[in-house]
N, CA, C and O atoms as CSV, one atom per row, in Angstrom:
chain,resi,resn,atom,element,x,y,z
A,1,MET,N,N,80.220,8.726,150.529
A,1,MET,CA,C,80.095,9.974,150.037
A,1,MET,C,C,81.223,10.988,151.176
A,1,MET,O,O,81.199,10.956,152.407
A,2,ASP,N,N,81.864,11.572,150.565
A,2,ASP,CA,C,82.688,12.674,151.090
A,2,ASP,C,C,81.872,13.523,151.953
A,2,ASP,O,O,80.734,13.835,151.603
A,3,SER,N,N,82.384,13.927,153.075
A,3,SER,CA,C,81.802,14.915,153.908
A,3,SER,C,C,82.818,15.664,154.589
A,3,SER,O,O,83.681,15.038,155.203
A,4,SER,N,N,82.843,17.355,154.559
A,4,SER,CA,C,83.931,17.995,155.359
A,4,SER,C,C,83.347,18.880,155.899
A,4,SER,O,O,82.244,19.215,155.468
A,5,SER,N,N,83.893,19.482,156.943
A,5,SER,CA,C,83.584,20.620,157.981
A,5,SER,C,C,85.012,21.361,158.285
A,5,SER,O,O,86.107,20.803,158.346
A,6,LEU,N,N,84.779,22.527,158.433
A,6,LEU,CA,C,85.708,23.620,158.742
A,6,LEU,C,C,85.686,24.264,160.032
A,6,LEU,O,O,85.102,25.347,160.061
A,7,ASP,N,N,86.137,23.886,160.986
A,7,ASP,CA,C,86.051,24.847,162.297
A,7,ASP,C,C,87.155,25.648,162.073
A,7,ASP,O,O,88.306,25.301,161.807
A,8,ASN,N,N,86.495,27.210,162.262
A,8,ASN,CA,C,87.164,28.404,161.620
A,8,ASN,C,C,87.167,29.495,162.756
A,8,ASN,O,O,86.622,29.274,163.837
A,9,GLU,N,N,87.772,30.625,162.482
A,9,GLU,CA,C,87.604,31.761,163.044
A,9,GLU,C,C,88.062,32.900,161.868
A,9,GLU,O,O,89.168,33.091,161.363
A,10,GLN,N,N,86.858,33.529,161.655
A,10,GLN,CA,C,87.061,34.558,160.485
A,10,GLN,C,C,88.295,35.349,160.215
A,10,GLN,O,O,88.799,35.565,159.112
A,11,ALA,N,N,88.760,35.799,161.532
A,11,ALA,CA,C,89.972,36.825,161.516
A,11,ALA,C,C,91.040,36.208,161.001
A,11,ALA,O,O,91.837,36.906,160.376
A,12,SER,N,N,91.288,34.820,161.141
A,12,SER,CA,C,92.716,33.925,161.253
A,12,SER,C,C,92.876,33.908,159.829
A,12,SER,O,O,91.970,33.683,159.026
A,13,PRO,N,N,93.968,34.133,159.579
A,13,PRO,CA,C,94.863,34.140,158.053
A,13,PRO,C,C,94.984,32.750,157.617
A,13,PRO,O,O,95.008,32.338,156.457
A,14,PHE,N,N,95.057,32.076,158.715
A,14,PHE,CA,C,95.402,30.402,158.777
A,14,PHE,C,C,94.515,29.648,158.418
A,14,PHE,O,O,94.686,28.659,157.705
A,15,SER,N,N,93.086,30.174,159.037
A,15,SER,CA,C,91.669,29.510,158.333
A,15,SER,C,C,91.458,30.111,157.112
A,15,SER,O,O,91.400,29.362,156.137
A,16,ASN,N,N,91.321,31.383,156.934
A,16,ASN,CA,C,91.268,31.827,155.632
A,16,ASN,C,C,91.887,31.033,154.492
A,16,ASN,O,O,91.169,30.768,153.528
A,17,ARG,N,N,93.307,30.582,154.516
A,17,ARG,CA,C,93.882,29.925,153.413
A,17,ARG,C,C,93.240,28.778,153.478
A,17,ARG,O,O,92.976,28.400,152.336
A,18,ILE,N,N,92.849,28.016,154.324
A,18,ILE,CA,C,91.933,26.805,154.308
A,18,ILE,C,C,90.577,26.804,153.715
A,18,ILE,O,O,90.041,25.874,153.113
A,19,ASP,N,N,90.046,28.111,154.001
A,19,ASP,CA,C,88.744,28.005,153.187
A,19,ASP,C,C,89.004,28.195,151.717
A,19,ASP,O,O,88.310,27.453,151.022
A,20,LEU,N,N,89.956,29.127,150.948
A,20,LEU,CA,C,90.227,29.257,149.903
A,20,LEU,C,C,90.752,27.917,149.286
A,20,LEU,O,O,90.299,27.535,148.207
A,21,ALA,N,N,91.719,27.187,149.973
A,21,ALA,CA,C,91.815,25.904,149.395
A,21,ALA,C,C,90.622,25.196,148.986
A,21,ALA,O,O,90.369,24.895,147.819
A,22,LEU,N,N,89.883,24.935,150.015
A,22,LEU,CA,C,88.808,24.301,149.684
A,22,LEU,C,C,87.969,24.782,148.480
A,22,LEU,O,O,87.486,24.004,147.656
A,23,LYS,N,N,87.844,26.019,148.445
A,23,LYS,CA,C,87.217,26.838,147.202
A,23,LYS,C,C,87.643,26.350,146.054
A,23,LYS,O,O,86.961,25.754,145.219
A,24,LEU,N,N,88.998,26.650,145.996
A,24,LEU,CA,C,89.887,26.398,144.687
A,24,LEU,C,C,89.607,24.971,144.144
A,24,LEU,O,O,89.465,24.675,142.958
A,25,LYS,N,N,89.548,24.062,145.310
A,25,LYS,CA,C,89.187,22.539,144.840
A,25,LYS,C,C,87.782,22.222,144.658
A,25,LYS,O,O,87.458,21.076,144.346
A,26,GLY,N,N,86.794,23.273,144.848
A,26,GLY,CA,C,85.759,23.064,144.537
A,26,GLY,C,C,84.946,21.806,145.601
A,26,GLY,O,O,84.102,21.028,145.155
A,27,VAL,N,N,85.428,21.820,147.117
A,27,VAL,CA,C,85.066,21.155,147.741
A,27,VAL,C,C,83.949,21.508,148.483
A,27,VAL,O,O,84.266,22.421,149.244
A,28,PRO,N,N,82.838,21.209,148.598
A,28,PRO,CA,C,81.563,21.833,149.649
A,28,PRO,C,C,81.896,21.317,150.877
A,28,PRO,O,O,82.144,20.124,151.049
A,29,ASN,N,N,81.919,22.288,151.885
A,29,ASN,CA,C,81.832,21.803,153.239
A,29,ASN,C,C,80.955,22.945,154.176
A,29,ASN,O,O,80.510,24.044,153.844
A,30,LYS,N,N,80.915,22.440,155.092
A,30,LYS,CA,C,80.229,22.957,156.589
A,30,LYS,C,C,81.064,23.716,157.121
A,30,LYS,O,O,81.990,23.230,157.770
A,31,TYR,N,N,80.921,25.130,156.961
A,31,TYR,CA,C,81.484,25.953,157.615
A,31,TYR,C,C,81.304,26.276,159.459
A,31,TYR,O,O,80.115,26.421,159.744
A,32,SER,N,N,81.973,26.365,160.318
A,32,SER,CA,C,81.589,26.502,161.751
A,32,SER,C,C,82.308,27.496,162.251
A,32,SER,O,O,83.519,27.275,162.261
A,33,GLU,N,N,81.913,28.658,162.727
A,33,GLU,CA,C,82.627,29.710,163.221
A,33,GLU,C,C,82.906,29.445,164.755
A,33,GLU,O,O,81.967,29.125,165.485
A,34,GLU,N,N,84.155,29.571,165.236
A,34,GLU,CA,C,84.552,29.156,166.475
A,34,GLU,C,C,84.755,30.601,167.188
A,34,GLU,O,O,85.076,31.552,166.475
A,35,ASP,N,N,84.576,30.777,168.555
A,35,ASP,CA,C,84.781,31.779,169.251
A,35,ASP,C,C,85.769,31.395,170.172
A,35,ASP,O,O,85.543,30.651,171.126
A,36,LEU,N,N,86.875,31.895,169.902
A,36,LEU,CA,C,88.321,31.440,170.395
A,36,LEU,C,C,88.286,31.893,172.103
A,36,LEU,O,O,89.066,31.455,172.949
A,37,ALA,N,N,87.428,32.651,172.290
A,37,ALA,CA,C,87.373,32.929,173.664
A,37,ALA,C,C,86.522,32.066,174.414
A,37,ALA,O,O,86.644,31.978,175.636
A,38,ASN,N,N,85.731,31.469,173.820
A,38,ASN,CA,C,84.795,30.577,174.474
A,38,ASN,C,C,84.932,29.159,173.610
A,38,ASN,O,O,83.981,28.971,172.851
A,39,LYS,N,N,85.754,28.343,173.605
A,39,LYS,CA,C,86.060,27.346,172.522
A,39,LYS,C,C,84.830,26.267,172.894
A,39,LYS,O,O,84.384,25.991,174.007
A,40,SER,N,N,84.540,25.890,171.929
A,40,SER,CA,C,83.465,24.611,171.820
A,40,SER,C,C,83.831,23.132,172.100
A,40,SER,O,O,84.943,22.674,171.836
A,41,VAL,N,N,83.041,22.568,172.534
A,41,VAL,CA,C,83.501,21.160,172.751
A,41,VAL,C,C,84.062,20.460,171.574
A,41,VAL,O,O,85.004,19.694,171.775
A,42,ASP,N,N,83.588,20.625,170.316
A,42,ASP,CA,C,83.566,20.314,169.066
A,42,ASP,C,C,85.380,20.413,168.773
A,42,ASP,O,O,86.125,19.469,168.513
A,43,LEU,N,N,85.750,21.905,168.923
A,43,LEU,CA,C,87.133,21.823,168.736
A,43,LEU,C,C,88.064,21.520,169.929
A,43,LEU,O,O,89.261,21.371,169.680
A,44,LEU,N,N,87.711,21.433,170.964
A,44,LEU,CA,C,88.622,20.751,171.804
A,44,LEU,C,C,88.598,19.420,171.810
A,44,LEU,O,O,89.543,18.856,172.362
A,45,ASN,N,N,87.454,18.549,171.164
A,45,ASN,CA,C,87.643,17.292,170.685
A,45,ASN,C,C,88.716,17.059,169.541
A,45,ASN,O,O,89.668,16.279,169.565
A,46,TYR,N,N,88.257,18.085,168.355
A,46,TYR,CA,C,88.893,17.907,167.321
A,46,TYR,C,C,90.376,18.145,167.254
A,46,TYR,O,O,91.093,17.464,166.522
A,47,ASN,N,N,90.869,19.181,168.072
A,47,ASN,CA,C,92.210,19.406,168.233
A,47,ASN,C,C,92.585,19.425,169.495
A,47,ASN,O,O,92.665,20.539,170.013
A,48,PRO,N,N,92.856,18.434,170.180
A,48,PRO,CA,C,92.944,18.533,171.792
A,48,PRO,C,C,94.422,18.976,172.029
A,48,PRO,O,O,94.741,19.568,173.060
A,49,VAL,N,N,95.292,18.678,171.069
A,49,VAL,CA,C,96.683,19.145,171.396
A,49,VAL,C,C,96.771,20.522,171.525
A,49,VAL,O,O,96.941,21.035,172.631
A,50,HIS,N,N,96.635,21.420,170.121
A,50,HIS,CA,C,96.649,22.779,170.323
A,50,HIS,C,C,95.542,23.579,170.590
A,50,HIS,O,O,95.686,24.795,170.718
A,51,LYS,N,N,94.228,22.930,170.712
A,51,LYS,CA,C,93.237,23.510,170.909
A,51,LYS,C,C,92.896,25.068,170.119
A,51,LYS,O,O,92.507,26.085,170.694
A,52,LYS,N,N,93.160,24.910,168.711
A,52,LYS,CA,C,93.106,26.249,168.050
A,52,LYS,C,C,92.558,25.923,166.551
A,52,LYS,O,O,92.674,24.764,166.151
A,53,VAL,N,N,92.077,26.719,165.870
A,53,VAL,CA,C,91.672,26.519,164.463
A,53,VAL,C,C,92.708,27.034,163.535
A,53,VAL,O,O,93.594,27.803,163.909
A,54,PRO,N,N,92.590,26.613,162.357
A,54,PRO,CA,C,91.593,25.723,161.869
A,54,PRO,C,C,91.867,24.186,162.309
A,54,PRO,O,O,92.919,23.705,162.731
A,55,VAL,N,N,90.579,23.535,162.083
A,55,VAL,CA,C,90.609,22.085,161.953
A,55,VAL,C,C,89.736,21.587,160.853
A,55,VAL,O,O,88.569,21.967,160.763
A,56,LEU,N,N,90.261,20.761,160.031
A,56,LEU,CA,C,89.219,20.000,158.961
A,56,LEU,C,C,88.978,18.944,159.285
A,56,LEU,O,O,89.846,18.185,159.716
A,57,VAL,N,N,87.448,18.544,159.132
A,57,VAL,CA,C,87.094,17.011,159.706
A,57,VAL,C,C,86.489,16.687,158.282
A,57,VAL,O,O,85.614,17.288,157.658
A,58,HIS,N,N,87.285,15.449,157.923
A,58,HIS,CA,C,86.754,14.832,156.577
A,58,HIS,C,C,86.666,13.425,157.171
A,58,HIS,O,O,87.492,12.852,157.880
A,59,ASN,N,N,85.167,12.884,156.607
A,59,ASN,CA,C,84.753,11.733,156.740
A,59,ASN,C,C,85.134,11.130,158.422
A,59,ASN,O,O,85.607,10.030,158.707
A,60,GLY,N,N,84.749,12.256,159.369
A,60,GLY,CA,C,84.905,11.865,160.626
A,60,GLY,C,C,86.349,12.189,160.979
A,60,GLY,O,O,86.554,12.272,162.190
A,61,ASN,N,N,86.981,12.311,160.496
A,61,ASN,CA,C,88.797,12.359,161.012
A,61,ASN,C,C,89.081,13.754,161.023
A,61,ASN,O,O,88.660,14.473,160.116
A,62,SER,N,N,89.808,14.236,162.038
A,62,SER,CA,C,90.178,15.928,162.047
A,62,SER,C,C,91.394,15.777,161.829
A,62,SER,O,O,92.105,14.914,162.344
A,63,ILE,N,N,91.811,16.817,160.850
A,63,ILE,CA,C,93.301,17.285,160.746
A,63,ILE,C,C,93.474,18.872,160.897
A,63,ILE,O,O,92.781,19.683,160.283
A,64,ALA,N,N,94.555,19.222,161.851
A,64,ALA,CA,C,94.877,20.174,162.418
A,64,ALA,C,C,96.129,20.880,161.802
A,64,ALA,O,O,96.974,20.173,161.253
A,65,GLU,N,N,96.272,22.045,161.854
A,65,GLU,CA,C,97.666,23.005,161.362
A,65,GLU,C,C,97.558,23.005,159.930
A,65,GLU,O,O,97.584,22.064,159.137
A,66,SER,N,N,97.416,24.415,159.728
A,66,SER,CA,C,96.892,24.703,158.352
A,66,SER,C,C,98.065,24.289,156.943
A,66,SER,O,O,97.798,24.264,155.741
A,67,LEU,N,N,99.049,24.073,157.455
A,67,LEU,CA,C,99.937,23.631,156.310
A,67,LEU,C,C,99.660,22.337,156.075
A,67,LEU,O,O,99.612,21.914,154.921
A,68,VAL,N,N,99.441,21.534,157.166
A,68,VAL,CA,C,99.268,19.993,157.228
A,68,VAL,C,C,97.764,19.785,156.448
A,68,VAL,O,O,97.575,18.909,155.604
A,69,ILE,N,N,96.705,20.791,156.910
A,69,ILE,CA,C,95.474,20.725,156.267
A,69,ILE,C,C,95.858,20.910,154.839
A,69,ILE,O,O,95.369,20.074,154.079
A,70,LEU,N,N,96.603,21.791,154.318
A,70,LEU,CA,C,96.548,22.162,152.598
A,70,LEU,C,C,97.295,20.825,152.015
A,70,LEU,O,O,96.898,20.377,150.939
A,71,GLU,N,N,98.245,20.256,152.625
A,71,GLU,CA,C,98.762,19.248,152.148
A,71,GLU,C,C,97.868,17.879,152.071
A,71,GLU,O,O,98.152,16.974,151.287
A,72,TYR,N,N,96.512,17.812,153.169
A,72,TYR,CA,C,95.773,16.843,152.983
A,72,TYR,C,C,94.783,17.256,151.995
A,72,TYR,O,O,94.370,16.454,151.158
A,73,ILE,N,N,94.378,18.470,152.046
A,73,ILE,CA,C,93.515,18.717,150.567
A,73,ILE,C,C,93.954,18.443,149.642
A,73,ILE,O,O,93.156,17.874,148.898
A,74,ASP,N,N,95.246,18.607,149.128
A,74,ASP,CA,C,95.869,18.782,147.831
A,74,ASP,C,C,96.090,17.278,147.518
A,74,ASP,O,O,96.271,17.010,146.330
A,75,GLU,N,N,96.103,16.162,148.500
A,75,GLU,CA,C,96.205,14.819,148.428
A,75,GLU,C,C,94.805,14.342,148.510
A,75,GLU,O,O,94.733,13.308,147.846
A,76,ALA,N,N,93.810,14.604,148.968
A,76,ALA,CA,C,92.556,13.949,149.038
A,76,ALA,C,C,91.646,14.250,148.002
A,76,ALA,O,O,90.767,13.456,147.667
A,77,TRP,N,N,91.831,15.503,147.408
A,77,TRP,CA,C,91.177,15.959,146.063
A,77,TRP,C,C,92.120,16.350,145.320
A,77,TRP,O,O,92.468,17.531,145.337
A,78,ASN,N,N,92.711,15.434,144.528
A,78,ASN,CA,C,93.758,15.701,143.691
A,78,ASN,C,C,93.645,16.291,142.263
A,78,ASN,O,O,94.583,16.205,141.470
A,79,ASN,N,N,92.494,16.882,141.963
A,79,ASN,CA,C,92.042,17.761,141.016
A,79,ASN,C,C,92.744,18.592,141.232
A,79,ASN,O,O,93.109,18.685,142.404
A,80,ARG,N,N,93.249,19.544,140.284
A,80,ARG,CA,C,93.784,20.816,140.196
A,80,ARG,C,C,94.965,20.937,141.104
A,80,ARG,O,O,94.646,21.691,142.024
A,81,PRO,N,N,96.256,20.493,141.245
A,81,PRO,CA,C,97.302,20.340,142.167
A,81,PRO,C,C,97.653,21.778,142.479
A,81,PRO,O,O,97.718,22.680,141.644
A,82,PHE,N,N,97.901,21.902,143.954
A,82,PHE,CA,C,98.451,23.350,144.511
A,82,PHE,C,C,99.991,23.259,143.992
A,82,PHE,O,O,100.537,24.278,143.569
A,83,LEU,N,N,100.654,22.057,144.033
A,83,LEU,CA,C,102.100,22.328,144.114
A,83,LEU,C,C,102.455,21.831,142.716
A,83,LEU,O,O,101.553,21.242,142.120
A,84,PRO,N,N,103.530,21.964,142.152
A,84,PRO,CA,C,104.099,21.701,141.025
A,84,PRO,C,C,104.638,20.130,140.846
A,84,PRO,O,O,104.979,19.481,141.835
A,85,GLN,N,N,104.672,19.734,139.874
A,85,GLN,CA,C,105.098,18.054,139.788
A,85,GLN,C,C,106.592,17.764,140.178
A,85,GLN,O,O,106.984,16.715,140.689
A,86,ASP,N,N,107.349,18.831,139.866
A,86,ASP,CA,C,108.897,18.968,139.896
A,86,ASP,C,C,109.007,18.730,141.516
A,86,ASP,O,O,108.277,19.274,142.345
A,87,PRO,N,N,110.023,17.845,141.788
A,87,PRO,CA,C,110.306,17.785,143.180
A,87,PRO,C,C,111.032,18.875,144.112
A,87,PRO,O,O,110.932,19.058,145.325
A,88,TYR,N,N,111.779,19.521,143.159
A,88,TYR,CA,C,112.742,20.616,143.716
A,88,TYR,C,C,111.705,21.871,143.907
A,88,TYR,O,O,111.660,22.504,144.962
A,89,LEU,N,N,110.828,22.182,142.707
A,89,LEU,CA,C,109.658,23.057,142.824
A,89,LEU,C,C,108.832,23.048,143.917
A,89,LEU,O,O,108.572,24.056,144.574
A,90,ARG,N,N,108.364,21.827,144.160
A,90,ARG,CA,C,107.499,21.175,145.233
A,90,ARG,C,C,108.155,21.949,146.623
A,90,ARG,O,O,107.621,22.858,147.258
A,91,ALA,N,N,109.603,21.240,146.914
A,91,ALA,CA,C,110.250,21.704,148.189
A,91,ALA,C,C,110.252,23.233,148.246
A,91,ALA,O,O,109.904,23.860,149.247
A,92,LEU,N,N,110.665,23.786,147.109
A,92,LEU,CA,C,110.851,25.255,147.145
A,92,LEU,C,C,109.783,25.991,147.740
A,92,LEU,O,O,109.920,26.960,148.486
A,93,ALA,N,N,108.242,25.248,147.202
A,93,ALA,CA,C,106.895,25.928,147.438
A,93,ALA,C,C,106.937,25.842,149.049
A,93,ALA,O,O,106.813,26.794,149.819
A,94,ARG,N,N,107.130,24.565,149.368
A,94,ARG,CA,C,106.835,24.220,150.857
A,94,ARG,C,C,107.918,25.402,151.566
A,94,ARG,O,O,107.473,26.318,152.258
A,95,PHE,N,N,109.155,25.260,151.329
A,95,PHE,CA,C,109.998,26.327,151.949
A,95,PHE,C,C,109.494,27.437,152.438
A,95,PHE,O,O,109.414,27.732,153.630
A,96,TRP,N,N,108.996,28.340,151.115
A,96,TRP,CA,C,108.143,29.518,151.358
A,96,TRP,C,C,107.083,29.587,152.138
A,96,TRP,O,O,106.865,30.549,152.874
A,97,CYS,N,N,106.280,28.498,152.034
A,97,CYS,CA,C,105.054,28.475,153.173
A,97,CYS,C,C,105.480,28.486,154.416
A,97,CYS,O,O,105.049,29.265,155.267
A,98,LYS,N,N,106.509,27.471,154.646
A,98,LYS,CA,C,106.941,27.408,156.182
A,98,LYS,C,C,107.822,28.855,156.560
A,98,LYS,O,O,107.768,29.264,157.719
A,99,THR,N,N,108.495,29.477,155.706
A,99,THR,CA,C,108.978,30.740,155.843
A,99,THR,C,C,108.095,31.778,156.230
A,99,THR,O,O,108.310,32.420,157.258
A,100,PHE,N,N,106.985,32.030,155.398
A,100,PHE,CA,C,105.797,32.844,155.730
A,100,PHE,C,C,105.266,32.523,157.202
A,100,PHE,O,O,105.133,33.396,158.060
A,101,ASP,N,N,105.004,31.300,157.378
A,101,ASP,CA,C,104.286,31.348,158.537
A,101,ASP,C,C,105.564,31.615,159.796
A,101,ASP,O,O,105.297,32.305,160.780
A,102,ASP,N,N,106.737,31.078,159.642
A,102,ASP,CA,C,107.460,31.172,160.797
A,102,ASP,C,C,108.272,32.517,160.944
A,102,ASP,O,O,108.850,32.759,162.004
A,103,GLU,N,N,108.322,33.498,159.748
A,103,GLU,CA,C,108.842,34.618,159.925
A,103,GLU,C,C,108.027,35.840,159.699
A,103,GLU,O,O,108.303,36.904,160.253
A,104,LEU,N,N,107.236,35.724,159.059
A,104,LEU,CA,C,106.048,36.636,158.813
A,104,LEU,C,C,104.940,36.825,159.838
A,104,LEU,O,O,104.708,37.884,160.420
A,105,MET,N,N,104.245,35.619,160.003
A,105,MET,CA,C,102.813,35.668,160.727
A,105,MET,C,C,103.231,35.531,162.308
A,105,MET,O,O,102.421,35.588,163.234
A,106,ALA,N,N,104.566,35.352,162.438
A,106,ALA,CA,C,104.710,35.303,164.015
A,106,ALA,C,C,105.161,36.661,164.354
A,106,ALA,O,O,104.887,37.012,165.502
A,107,ARG,N,N,105.694,37.377,163.727
A,107,ARG,CA,C,106.376,38.673,164.135
A,107,ARG,C,C,105.420,39.692,163.388
A,107,ARG,O,O,105.608,39.961,162.202
A,108,PRO,N,N,104.583,40.145,163.986
A,108,PRO,CA,C,103.875,41.374,162.961
A,108,PRO,C,C,104.586,42.327,163.064
A,108,PRO,O,O,105.242,42.509,164.090
A,109,HIS,N,N,104.632,43.349,161.789
A,109,HIS,CA,C,105.378,44.446,161.513
A,109,HIS,C,C,104.670,45.701,162.377
A,109,HIS,O,O,103.468,45.946,162.284
A,110,ASP,N,N,105.478,46.364,163.126
A,110,ASP,CA,C,104.967,47.589,163.855
A,110,ASP,C,C,105.671,48.971,163.001
A,110,ASP,O,O,106.812,49.432,163.024
A,111,PRO,N,N,104.434,49.376,162.261
A,111,PRO,CA,C,104.991,50.598,161.151
A,111,PRO,C,C,105.622,51.788,162.204
A,111,PRO,O,O,106.421,52.631,161.795
A,112,GLU,N,N,105.223,51.743,163.395
A,112,GLU,CA,C,105.730,52.991,164.015
A,112,GLU,C,C,107.131,52.830,164.197
A,112,GLU,O,O,107.894,53.785,164.049
A,113,ASP,N,N,107.648,51.339,164.601
A,113,ASP,CA,C,109.154,51.242,164.635
A,113,ASP,C,C,110.036,51.527,163.418
A,113,ASP,O,O,110.038,50.650,162.555
A,114,ALA,N,N,110.785,52.612,163.213
A,114,ALA,CA,C,111.304,52.505,162.132
A,114,ALA,C,C,112.532,51.652,162.134
A,114,ALA,O,O,113.011,51.422,161.023
A,115,SER,N,N,113.215,51.067,163.330
A,115,SER,CA,C,114.143,50.190,163.032
A,115,SER,C,C,114.188,49.110,162.649
A,115,SER,O,O,115.216,48.518,162.321
A,116,ALA,N,N,112.903,48.615,162.629
A,116,ALA,CA,C,112.579,47.338,162.297
A,116,ALA,C,C,111.830,47.186,160.826
A,116,ALA,O,O,110.723,47.641,160.536
A,117,PRO,N,N,112.651,46.489,160.041
A,117,PRO,CA,C,112.131,46.571,158.620
A,117,PRO,C,C,110.928,45.813,158.591
A,117,PRO,O,O,110.628,44.990,159.457
A,118,PRO,N,N,110.092,46.149,157.383
A,118,PRO,CA,C,108.831,45.290,157.207
A,118,PRO,C,C,109.504,43.839,157.024
A,118,PRO,O,O,110.682,43.635,156.730
A,119,HIS,N,N,108.588,42.950,157.240
A,119,HIS,CA,C,108.761,41.770,156.751
A,119,HIS,C,C,107.812,41.199,155.866
A,119,HIS,O,O,106.726,40.777,156.264
A,120,PHE,N,N,108.237,41.162,154.482
A,120,PHE,CA,C,107.430,40.454,153.766
A,120,PHE,C,C,108.131,39.642,152.582
A,120,PHE,O,O,109.356,39.698,152.481
A,121,LEU,N,N,107.366,38.883,151.679
A,121,LEU,CA,C,108.282,38.431,150.619
A,121,LEU,C,C,107.652,38.922,149.521
A,121,LEU,O,O,106.435,39.104,149.543
A,122,THR,N,N,108.507,39.233,148.279
A,122,THR,CA,C,107.888,39.881,147.198
A,122,THR,C,C,108.095,38.669,146.098
A,122,THR,O,O,108.780,37.674,146.337
A,123,ALA,N,N,107.350,38.921,144.767
A,123,ALA,CA,C,107.724,38.098,143.779
A,123,ALA,C,C,109.306,37.975,143.446
A,123,ALA,O,O,109.962,36.946,143.281
A,124,LYS,N,N,109.712,39.284,143.397
A,124,LYS,CA,C,110.903,39.653,143.348
A,124,LYS,C,C,112.123,38.862,144.227
A,124,LYS,O,O,113.199,38.517,143.739
A,125,THR,N,N,111.766,38.687,145.428
A,125,THR,CA,C,112.663,38.023,146.178
A,125,THR,C,C,112.443,36.673,146.322
A,125,THR,O,O,113.224,35.934,146.920
A,126,MET,N,N,111.081,36.195,145.634
A,126,MET,CA,C,111.247,34.715,145.421
A,126,MET,C,C,111.881,34.157,144.230
A,126,MET,O,O,112.484,33.085,144.177
A,127,THR,N,N,111.641,35.178,143.062
A,127,THR,CA,C,112.236,34.857,141.974
A,127,THR,C,C,113.918,34.792,142.109
A,127,THR,O,O,114.565,34.059,141.360
A,128,THR,N,N,114.498,35.546,143.034
A,128,THR,CA,C,116.093,35.735,143.400
A,128,THR,C,C,116.457,34.587,143.779
A,128,THR,O,O,117.488,34.067,143.350
A,129,ALA,N,N,115.550,33.933,144.767
A,129,ALA,CA,C,115.926,32.789,145.420
A,129,ALA,C,C,115.967,31.720,144.269
A,129,ALA,O,O,116.842,30.859,144.181
A,130,ARG,N,N,114.993,31.867,143.460
A,130,ARG,CA,C,114.849,30.317,142.526
A,130,ARG,C,C,116.035,30.448,141.430
A,130,ARG,O,O,116.720,29.508,141.026
A,131,SER,N,N,116.149,31.924,140.996
A,131,SER,CA,C,117.225,32.133,139.968
A,131,SER,C,C,118.838,31.502,140.586
A,131,SER,O,O,119.809,31.115,139.935
A,132,ARG,N,N,118.689,31.569,141.715
A,132,ARG,CA,C,120.336,31.437,142.533
A,132,ARG,C,C,120.162,29.954,142.886
A,132,ARG,O,O,121.139,29.470,143.457
A,133,GLY,N,N,119.142,29.143,142.673
A,133,GLY,CA,C,118.899,27.562,143.020
A,133,GLY,C,C,118.971,27.462,144.490
A,133,GLY,O,O,119.186,26.364,145.003
A,134,GLY,N,N,118.785,28.663,145.307
A,134,GLY,CA,C,118.736,28.212,146.870
A,134,GLY,C,C,117.172,28.473,147.412
A,134,GLY,O,O,116.216,29.121,146.985
A,135,GLY,N,N,117.369,27.800,148.338
A,135,GLY,CA,C,116.016,28.396,149.158
A,135,GLY,C,C,116.203,29.721,149.792
A,135,GLY,O,O,115.222,30.441,149.604
A,136,GLY,N,N,117.010,30.195,150.383
A,136,GLY,CA,C,117.382,31.318,151.025
A,136,GLY,C,C,117.519,32.468,150.353
A,136,GLY,O,O,118.207,32.378,149.336
A,137,ALA,N,N,116.953,33.818,150.680
A,137,ALA,CA,C,116.704,34.676,149.700
A,137,ALA,C,C,117.648,35.949,150.216
A,137,ALA,O,O,117.707,36.055,151.441
A,138,SER,N,N,118.236,36.723,149.602
A,138,SER,CA,C,119.012,37.777,150.165
A,138,SER,C,C,118.144,38.913,150.111
A,138,SER,O,O,117.058,38.773,149.549
A,139,ALA,N,N,118.484,40.114,150.656
A,139,ALA,CA,C,117.564,41.158,150.459
A,139,ALA,C,C,117.577,41.635,149.090
A,139,ALA,O,O,118.582,41.474,148.398
A,140,PRO,N,N,116.482,42.239,148.623
A,140,PRO,CA,C,116.521,42.487,147.442
A,140,PRO,C,C,117.088,43.874,146.893
A,140,PRO,O,O,117.113,44.095,145.682
């Protein structure tokens, strides 16, 4: 029998994406809220390298890092795949996920700083990148 649990922190967008992925796949799981100021022994054991959430524990094996966990969920529960079958479209989706994490999640936008443009991706930006056949998007 498959068993899964998710060590999580409610305010974390990285943890929320895993929670949503498990729900989309219909995977029941045991949810564990983590106090990141006072990390549990379980979290330190499940993710000894980075010591952060999210961590998915499936059948006793722990998987860390949200994008890695998403790929694992998609492969372990292959009903309703997240990614398209076409290799190019899969690569493009992975590119945008990595770009979102690297560029947007790493640098919060300061609405008070008029010189710093907001960092966000729109459907138009993604469509423009796809129609040009590239992974890099220019400003809309």
